[in-house]
C-alpha positions in Angstrom: 99.8 7.4 34.6 100.8 8.1 31.0 99.3 4.1 30.3 95.8 5.5 31.8 95.8 8.6 29.4 96.7 6.5 26.3 94.1 3.9 27.4 91.1 6.9 27.7 92.3 8.0 24.5 92.0 4.7 22.5 88.8 4.4 23.9 87.3 7.7 22.7 88.8 7.1 19.2 87.5 3.8 19.2 83.4 5.1 20.5 84.5 7.9 17.3 85.1 5.4 14.6 82.2 3.2 15.6 79.3 6.3 15.8 80.5 7.4 12.6 80.5 4.0 10.6 76.7 3.5 11.9 75.7 7.4 11.0 76.5 6.8 7.9 74.3 3.7 7.7 71.1 4.8 5.6 67.9 5.2 7.0 64.8 2.6 6.9 61.6 4.8 6.3 58.8 4.7 8.9 55.4 3.6 7.2 53.7 6.8 7.5 50.4 5.6 5.5 47.9 2.9 6.8 46.1 0.4 4.3 42.9 2.2 4.0 39.9 0.1 5.5 36.7 -0.4 3.3 33.0 0.6 5.0 30.5 -1.9 4.7 27.6 -1.1 3.0 24.0 -2.5 1.5 23.0 -0.9 -2.3 20.4 -1.5 -4.6 20.4 -0.8 -8.6 18.2 2.0 -9.1 14.9 0.3 -10.9 12.5 1.4 -13.5 9.2 0.5 -12.3 5.4 1.7 -13.1 4.5 3.8 -10.3 0.8 5.4 -9.4 0.2 8.0 -7.7 -3.3 6.8 -5.3 -5.5 8.3 -2.9 -6.4 5.5 -0.1 -9.3 5.0 1.7 -11.8 2.4 3.8 -15.2 1.9 3.0 -18.4 -0.6 3.3 -19.2 -2.8 0.7 -23.2 -2.8 -0.6 -25.2 -4.6 -3.0 -25.4 -2.6 -6.1 -29.2 -3.5 -5.6 -30.8 -4.0 -2.1 -34.5 -4.6 -1.8 -36.5 -4.8 1.1 -39.6 -7.1 0.7 -42.8 -6.2 2.3 -46.2 -8.7 1.7 -49.3 -7.3 -0.1 -52.1 -8.7 2.5 -51.7 -9.4 6.1 -51.9 -12.8 7.7 -49.6 -15.7 9.1 -46.6 -17.0 8.2 -47.5 -20.7 6.6 -44.5 -21.5 4.5 -40.9 -20.2 3.7 -40.1 -21.4 -0.2 -36.5 -20.0 -0.5 -33.4 -20.0 2.3 -31.1 -17.4 3.3 -28.1 -17.5 0.4 -30.8 -18.9 -2.1 -30.5 -17.5 -5.8 -34.2 -16.1 -6.9 -36.0 -14.3 -9.8 -38.2 -11.7 -10.1 -41.8 -12.2 -9.6 -40.5 -15.9 -7.5 -42.0 -17.0 -4.4 -40.0 -16.1 -1.3 -42.8 -17.3 1.3 -46.8 -17.6 1.6 -49.1 -16.4 3.9 -52.3 -18.0 5.6 -54.7 -14.8 5.3 -57.8 -17.0 6.5 -60.6 -14.6 8.2 -63.4 -15.4 10.6 -66.0 -16.3 7.7 -63.7 -16.6 4.8 -61.8 -18.6 2.9 -58.6 -17.2 0.8 -56.2 -19.0 -1.1 -52.4 -18.6 0.3 -51.3 -15.6 -0.8 -47.5 -15.7 -1.9 -44.9 -13.1 -0.7 -42.7 -12.4 -4.0 -39.4 -10.5 -5.1 -39.6 -7.9 -6.9 -35.8 -8.0 -7.9 -33.9 -10.8 -9.1 -30.7 -11.7 -7.2 -30.0 -13.4 -3.7 -32.1 -13.9 -0.6 -29.7 -11.9 2.0 -32.0 -12.2 5.1 -35.7 -13.4 5.7 -36.9 -11.8 8.8 -39.9 -14.1 9.9 -40.7 -17.7 11.1 -43.8 -20.0 10.2 -46.1 -19.2 12.4 -45.3 -15.3 12.8 -48.2 -12.5 12.2 -47.5 -10.1 9.5 -49.0 -7.3 7.7 -48.0 -4.9 4.6 -46.1 -2.4 7.0 -43.3 -5.5 8.4 -40.9 -6.1 5.9 -40.0 -10.0 5.7 -36.9 -10.0 3.3 -34.5 -8.5 2.2 -33.2 -9.2 -1.7 -29.3 -8.3 -3.1 -28.2 -8.2 -6.5 -24.6 -9.3 -5.9 -23.4 -9.4 -9.9 -21.7 -5.9 -8.5 -20.9 -4.0 -5.5 -21.0 -0.7 -4.9 -18.3 1.7 -2.1 -19.2 5.0 -1.3 -16.7 6.9 -0.3 -16.1 11.0 1.0 -13.3 12.5 -0.9 -11.6 15.8 0.3 -12.4 18.7 -2.4 -9.0 19.6 -2.9 -8.8 16.4 -5.2 -12.0 17.4 -7.4 -9.8 18.2 -10.3 -8.6 14.9 -10.4 -11.2 12.8 -10.1 -13.0 12.1 -13.0 -16.0 9.5 -14.2 -14.0 6.2 -15.1 -11.3 6.5 -12.8 -9.4 2.8 -12.0 -10.1 1.9 -8.3 -8.2 -1.1 -6.3 -10.6 -2.7 -3.8 -8.8 -4.6 -0.7 -10.6 -7.3 1.4 -9.2 -9.3 4.9 -11.2 -12.4 3.3 -9.1 -12.8 0.3 -5.9 -10.7 1.3 -3.9 -11.8 -2.2 -6.8 -10.2 -4.5 -7.3 -7.3 -5.7 -10.5 -6.4 -7.4 -11.0 -3.5 -9.5 -13.5 -1.0 -9.7 -14.3 2.1 -11.4 -15.8 5.8 -10.4 -19.6 5.8 -11.7 -21.3 8.5 -9.8 -19.3 12.0 -8.7 -22.1 14.0 -6.5 -22.3 17.9 -7.8 -23.1 18.5 -4.6 -20.5 19.0 -1.9 -20.7 18.3 1.7 -20.8 21.5 3.4 -19.4 20.3 6.6 -16.7 18.3 5.6 -15.7 19.8 2.5 -15.8 16.6 0.7 -17.1 15.1 -2.4 -19.4 11.7 -2.4 -18.3 9.3 -4.7 -19.7 6.1 -5.5 -17.2 3.3 -6.2 -18.6 -0.1 -8.5 -17.1 -3.1 -8.7 -18.3 -6.1 -10.9 -18.4 -9.5 -8.7 -19.6 -12.0 -10.6 -18.7 -15.0 -8.5 -20.0 -13.2 -5.6 -16.9 -13.0 -3.6 -17.2 -9.5 -2.2 -20.5 -9.4 0.3 -22.5 -6.5 1.2 -20.7 -5.3 4.6 -17.8 -6.2 3.9 -14.7 -3.7 5.0 -12.9 -2.6 2.3 -9.5 -0.8 1.5 -9.6 1.5 -1.7 -6.7 2.9 -3.7 -7.7 5.5 -6.2 -5.2 5.7 -9.4 -4.9 9.2 -10.1 -2.1 8.5 -12.4 0.1 5.9 -13.4 3.8 6.4 -14.2 5.7 4.0 -16.9 9.2 3.2 -16.4 9.8 5.3 -13.8 13.6 5.3 -11.9 12.6 4.6 -8.4 14.8 4.0 -5.1 13.8 2.5 -1.9 12.9 5.0 1.2 15.6 3.8 3.2 18.1 5.5 0.9 17.5 8.9 1.2 18.7 11.3 3.2 18.1 15.1 4.4 14.6 17.1 4.0 12.5 18.5 1.0 13.9 20.0 -0.9 17.4 19.0 -0.1 17.1 15.1 -0.3 20.1 13.3 -0.9 21.8 10.0 -1.3 25.1 8.2 -1.5 26.0 6.4 -4.6 29.1 3.9 -5.1 31.5 4.8 -7.9 34.8 3.2 -8.3 34.2 1.7 -4.8 34.1 4.9 -3.5 31.4 6.8 -1.6 29.9 10.0 -4.3 27.2 12.2 -2.4 24.5 12.8 -4.8 21.4 15.2 -4.4 18.5 14.1 -5.9 14.7 15.4 -6.9 12.0 13.1 -5.8 8.2 12.8 -7.2 5.7 10.5 -5.8 5.8 7.6 -3.3 4.2 4.4 -3.3 5.1 2.0 -0.6 8.3 1.7 -0.3 9.5 3.2 -3.7 10.4 6.9 -4.4 10.5 8.4 -7.9 13.6 9.8 -8.8 13.0 12.8 -11.1 16.6 13.9 -11.2 20.2 13.0 -10.2 20.4 9.1 -11.0 20.1 6.9 -13.8 19.1 3.4 -14.1 21.4 0.6 -12.7 23.3 3.2 -10.4 24.4 1.8 -7.1 22.5 3.5 -4.2 23.5 3.0 -0.8 20.5 1.7 1.6 22.2 0.7 4.4 25.2 1.9 6.1 25.5 5.5 4.7 25.5 7.3 8.4 29.0 6.1 8.1 29.9 7.6 5.1 31.5 10.8 3.5 32.9 11.9 0.6 35.2 9.6 -1.3 35.8 7.2 1.5 35.9 3.5 0.5 33.0 1.0 0.6 32.8 -2.6 0.4 29.4 -2.8 -1.5 27.0 -5.6 -0.9 23.9 -5.9 -3.4 
């Protein structure tokens, strides 16, 4: 019995000593802070660009001068001297009329152009009877063309003679033709509350044809070398616009004041400087101060 008691006693002593020794060992601290993960974003640098405040409209192109040609006498068409698309000088013959009447013999009568330009249309054929009330041809002066627009009344104070207009047509998608406002009507349209305006464009190569559909941009004001950002960078609603910038690899939320827009770009009036890195993709995941991985 005594031996059994001594055995239990020795076991308890051994366990106590062991627990004491292991309890005195220093504990390894747990890794409480994990490595911070960078959020991937795409950025652009704030650029300095020329940006214009514009009005955009559509309209039809017309020759600067267009005149219908009428014969002076009645008779039958016997000869065409000119074809459609031919150049013609003022007082040059387009076609001839036989005005023979019973009992009389006349020289053939020419139908002449009253304008130098290009034959746009010939409306009659040989053998057709004509009289002074029927137009036989249309002559165009294509050295210049014009576009008539209706501009809303609220822009009247911004319009002036000589204001630059950029003209684009589908036939030449890479070309921009420059014109100017040459006429501003003094009479407002009472129904539409708009101002009739005429744009004139030089057309020395005759690339612009009467009847073409044109897109017109009136340049109200051009701002030189102003900071701009892409519209994809902008968050919020007017007047509270914000963007995320990247500074020292961290996201920084900045309030910005914006100006005019041209295409995908907005003018920055306040809040950003040239070469600032602005987030244009991935900002939905950002918050102030988070680590970011920026791809420019």
